[in-house]
C-alpha positions in Angstrom: 101.8 116.8 26.5 100.7 113.5 24.9 100.7 113.4 21.1 97.3 113.4 19.4 96.7 110.4 17.1 94.0 110.5 14.5 92.2 107.1 14.2 90.3 106.7 11.0 87.5 104.1 11.1 88.1 102.7 7.6 85.2 101.2 5.8 82.2 101.8 8.1 80.6 98.5 7.0 83.6 96.5 8.2 85.2 95.9 11.6 87.0 99.3 11.4 84.5 101.3 13.5 84.4 98.6 16.2 88.2 98.2 16.6 88.7 102.0 16.3 86.3 102.6 19.2 87.9 99.8 21.3 91.4 101.0 20.6 90.5 104.6 21.4 89.1 103.5 24.8 92.0 101.2 25.6 94.1 102.4 28.6 97.3 101.3 26.9 96.5 103.8 24.0 95.4 106.6 26.3 98.5 106.2 28.4 100.8 107.2 25.5 98.6 109.4 23.3 95.3 111.2 22.9 93.2 109.4 20.3 90.8 111.3 18.0 88.3 109.3 16.0 87.6 110.2 12.3 84.5 108.7 10.6 81.1 109.4 9.2 78.5 111.1 11.4 76.8 108.8 13.9 73.4 109.3 12.2 74.7 107.9 9.0 74.2 104.1 9.3 75.8 101.4 7.2 74.7 97.7 6.9 77.4 95.6 8.5 79.3 93.4 6.1 77.6 95.0 3.0 79.8 96.3 0.3 78.7 99.8 -1.0 79.9 102.9 -2.7 78.6 105.0 0.2 80.8 103.2 2.6 83.8 103.6 0.3 83.2 107.4 0.0 82.7 107.7 3.8 86.1 106.0 4.4 87.7 108.3 1.8 86.3 111.4 3.5 87.5 110.4 6.9 91.1 109.8 5.5 91.1 113.2 3.8 90.0 114.9 7.0 92.7 113.2 9.1 95.5 113.9 6.6 94.5 117.6 6.5 94.7 117.8 10.2 98.0 116.0 10.3 99.5 118.4 7.7 98.1 121.4 9.8 99.7 120.0 13.0 96.3 119.4 14.7 97.2 115.8 15.1 100.7 114.3 15.2 100.1 111.0 13.5 97.4 109.0 11.6 96.5 105.4 12.4 94.1 103.9 9.9 91.6 101.0 10.1 91.2 99.0 6.9 89.3 100.1 3.8 87.8 98.0 1.1 89.3 98.5 -2.3 86.2 97.4 -4.2 84.1 99.9 -2.2 86.6 102.6 -3.3 86.2 101.5 -6.9 82.4 101.5 -6.7 82.6 105.1 -5.3 84.5 106.1 -8.4 87.8 106.6 -6.6 90.9 105.8 -8.6 93.1 104.7 -5.7 93.6 101.1 -4.7 94.0 101.7 -1.0 95.6 103.9 1.6 99.2 104.0 0.3 98.6 105.5 -3.1 95.8 107.8 -1.8 98.1 109.2 1.0 100.8 109.8 -1.6 98.3 111.8 -3.6 97.0 113.8 -0.7 100.4 114.7 0.6 102.1 115.2 -2.8 104.7 112.6 -2.1 106.5 111.5 -5.3 107.6 108.1 -3.9 106.2 106.0 -1.1 106.5 102.4 0.0 104.5 100.0 2.2 106.5 98.6 5.1 105.4 96.0 7.6 107.3 96.3 10.9 107.2 93.4 13.3 109.7 92.2 15.9 110.9 89.1 13.9 110.7 90.6 10.4 110.6 93.9 8.6 109.5 93.9 5.0 109.2 96.6 2.4 107.2 96.0 -0.8 108.6 97.1 -4.2 105.2 96.7 -5.8 101.9 96.8 -4.0 98.4 96.1 -5.4 99.5 94.9 -8.8 98.2 91.7 -10.5 100.8 89.0 -10.3 101.0 88.7 -14.1 101.9 92.5 -14.3 104.7 92.4 -11.6 107.6 91.7 -13.9 106.8 94.7 -16.1 106.1 96.9 -13.0 109.5 96.0 -11.5 111.7 98.4 -13.4 115.1 99.8 -12.5 113.6 103.1 -11.7 111.1 101.5 -9.3 113.8 99.4 -7.6 116.3 102.2 -7.4 113.7 104.4 -5.7 112.5 101.8 -3.3 116.0 100.8 -2.2 117.0 104.5 -1.7 113.8 105.3 0.1 114.1 102.3 2.5 117.8 103.0 3.3 116.9 106.7 4.0 113.7 106.0 6.1 114.8 103.1 8.3 117.2 105.3 10.4 114.0 107.1 11.7 113.0 103.8 13.2 116.3 103.1 15.1 118.2 101.3 12.3 121.0 103.7 11.6 122.8 101.7 8.9 120.2 99.1 7.9 121.3 95.8 6.4 118.9 95.3 3.5 118.3 92.2 1.4 116.4 92.0 -1.9 114.3 89.0 -2.6 114.4 87.4 -6.1 111.4 87.5 -8.3 111.7 84.0 -9.7 112.2 80.6 -8.1 115.8 80.2 -6.9 116.3 83.9 -7.8 116.3 83.0 -11.5 119.0 80.3 -11.3 121.4 82.3 -13.4 118.7 82.9 -16.0 117.4 79.4 -16.2 114.2 80.2 -14.4 113.8 83.8 -15.4 115.8 86.8 -16.6 114.6 89.6 -14.3 117.2 89.0 -11.7 120.1 89.5 -14.2 118.5 92.3 -16.1 117.0 94.4 -13.3 117.5 93.2 -9.8 121.3 92.5 -9.8 122.1 95.9 -11.5 119.9 97.7 -9.0 121.7 96.1 -6.1 125.1 96.9 -7.6 124.1 100.5 -8.2 122.8 100.9 -4.6 126.1 99.4 -3.2 128.0 102.0 -5.2 126.0 104.7 -3.5 126.9 103.3 -0.1 123.7 101.4 0.7 124.2 98.2 2.6 122.2 95.7 0.5 122.7 92.2 -0.7 120.9 90.0 -3.1 118.8 89.1 -5.0 118.4 86.0 -2.9 115.9 83.1 -3.3 112.8 84.2 -1.4 112.1 80.7 0.0 115.0 81.0 2.5 115.6 84.7 2.7 112.8 85.5 5.1 114.1 82.7 7.5 117.5 84.3 7.4 116.1 87.8 8.1 114.0 86.5 10.9 117.1 85.1 12.5 118.8 88.5 12.5 121.0 88.3 9.4 119.2 91.3 7.8 117.3 94.3 9.2 114.8 94.4 6.4 113.8 92.6 3.3 112.6 94.2 0.1 110.0 92.0 -1.5 109.2 92.1 -5.2 105.4 91.8 -4.8 102.6 91.9 -2.3 102.1 88.2 -1.3 105.8 87.4 -1.4 106.4 89.9 1.5 103.1 89.6 3.4 102.9 85.8 3.7 106.0 85.5 5.9 105.1 88.6 8.0 101.6 87.3 8.7 102.9 83.8 9.4 105.3 85.1 12.0 103.4 88.1 13.4 99.8 88.3 12.3 97.9 90.9 14.3 101.2 92.2 15.7 102.7 93.7 12.6 102.4 97.5 12.0 101.9 98.8 8.5 103.9 101.9 8.0 104.0 104.1 4.9 107.5 105.3 4.1 108.1 108.5 2.2 105.2 110.6 3.7 105.7 114.0 5.4 103.3 112.7 8.1 103.5 109.6 10.3 100.9 107.0 9.2 100.5 103.5 10.6 97.8 100.9 10.0 96.7 97.4 10.8 97.9 94.3 8.9 94.5 92.9 8.0 91.4 93.8 5.9 87.8 94.8 6.6 86.6 91.3 7.7 83.1 91.7 6.5 82.3 88.2 7.8 82.5 89.3 11.4 81.5 92.9 11.1 78.8 94.1 13.5 79.1 91.0 15.7 81.2 92.6 18.4 83.9 90.0 18.3 86.7 91.9 16.4 90.1 92.0 18.1 91.3 95.6 18.5 94.9 94.7 19.3 95.9 95.0 15.7 94.9 98.7 15.8 96.1 99.8 19.3 99.6 98.8 18.3 99.7 101.2 15.4 98.3 103.9 17.7 101.1 103.4 20.2 103.8 102.8 17.7 106.1 105.7 16.7 109.5 106.3 14.9 112.6 105.4 16.9 110.6 102.9 19.0 109.8 99.2 19.0 106.1 98.2 18.6 104.4 98.3 21.9 103.4 94.9 23.4 103.7 92.7 26.4 106.0 89.7 26.2 103.1 87.3 25.9 101.9 89.2 22.8 105.3 89.1 21.1 105.9 86.6 18.2 105.8 82.9 19.2 109.2 82.2 17.9 110.8 84.7 20.2 112.7 83.1 23.1 112.1 83.8 26.7 114.9 83.6 29.2 114.5 83.6 32.9 116.3 86.3 34.8 117.0 86.8 38.5 114.5 88.8 40.5 110.8 88.7 40.9 107.8 90.9 40.3 104.2 90.7 41.3 101.4 89.5 39.1 97.8 90.9 39.1 97.0 88.9 42.2 100.0 90.1 44.1 101.8 86.8 44.0 105.6 86.9 43.2 106.5 85.5 39.8 109.8 85.1 38.0 110.6 88.0 35.7 110.9 87.1 32.0 112.3 89.0 29.1 112.1 88.2 25.4 115.5 88.1 23.7 116.8 87.1 20.3 118.6 83.8 20.1 121.9 85.4 19.0 121.8 87.6 22.1 121.9 84.5 24.3 125.2 83.4 22.8 126.8 86.8 23.1 125.6 87.3 26.7 126.4 83.9 28.1 129.9 83.9 26.7 131.4 87.1 25.6 133.5 86.6 22.4 137.2 87.4 22.6 137.1 88.9 19.2 135.1 88.8 15.9 135.6 87.2 12.6 133.8 87.3 9.3 131.7 84.3 8.2 131.3 83.0 4.7 128.1 85.0 4.2 129.5 88.3 5.6 128.0 88.1 9.1 130.0 88.9 12.2 130.1 86.1 14.7 132.1 85.0 17.7 135.3 82.9 17.1 134.7 79.2 17.0 135.0 77.2 20.2 133.3 73.9 21.2 131.1 75.6 23.8 129.9 78.3 21.5 129.3 75.9 18.6 127.2 73.7 20.8 125.1 76.7 21.9 124.7 77.7 18.3 123.5 74.2 17.3 121.0 74.2 20.2 119.7 77.7 19.3 119.3 76.8 15.7 117.4 73.7 16.6 115.1 75.7 18.8 114.6 78.3 16.0 113.8 75.5 13.5 111.2 74.0 15.8 109.6 77.3 16.5 109.5 78.5 12.8 108.5 75.0 11.6 110.8 75.0 8.6 114.0 73.1 7.7 114.5 71.1 10.9 118.0 69.7 11.0 118.2 65.9 11.3 121.3 63.8 11.5 121.6 61.0 9.0 124.8 59.0 8.4 126.9 61.6 10.2 125.7 64.4 7.9 123.3 67.3 8.5 120.3 67.2 6.2 117.7 69.9 5.7 114.1 68.9 5.3 110.6 70.4 5.8 108.5 69.3 8.7 105.5 67.4 7.4 
């Protein structure tokens, strides 16, 4: 029997109702689950693109109904379309969005927002907090809880012993206190305590390079200190393809990675792909998606054999693979050794080193950061203009 997935329409004045209907009717969604729409009655109309307390209350009511059914076992998961935080506020609701509301409805003492995409997984230590308030909100208790929760929850998603990295709060991760003291006072002790408990975590690292390292496979997930620090790299690499997952809930809840888009609401042009992926996504699985919908910096490798396209013509089969997999598959290592940063890699040989350099260059060009250029026999790092 297919699982039943509740799809809440979000703010009814935004694009939520449109993408929810389209996702529920999508054959890719119906192939893997039975979608059930939750929203205001059809006779209750809302002006498209207009902020209102009524719309905020309607979105709230739909979420509450879906959560009640999930807790009762009537549905097996909840996928949510975006809500508007200001509409919530005008409706007199104290919650800033889905995450804290779901924690309240389910009685969950600690939850976290995770964005899951193929190139990058990011967990937020703080969520909807003004930037000026982040240092005070980033306490040892908060960090200890987020690290512990992330390490405990990621095995549900196929990462049995996740390699975690903590991003620094300040530029250059504080530069030994020169650019900020939070790393030495809070972040480093939190990492040390987590390591003592057996958690595989490193950091804090400068955030300007950490996300590149994670996208190349050095870490399974990054814990970001604040909202935009984590979401900017995710949306650069996988906008519309990332799945928002709430960790720490007794129910499965996924969501889109964007907002209500009032500017295009009611025009019939909203792309529902950002919602059908959360509908099809489940623990212990990778996000659903055809190769052409995978992140642009993934690498395609031609394999032997053919398949037929929609017109019945034979075409070469392609599969998306990670750059590191190309090295390991093309030339199996004779053994393994530890690198200077603790990563396992194949023993050095001219052939493997040349492949690594080529793959790094391809990754640099695809990601658009730190392309390597030879100058005077030395390798220099610079940003692409």
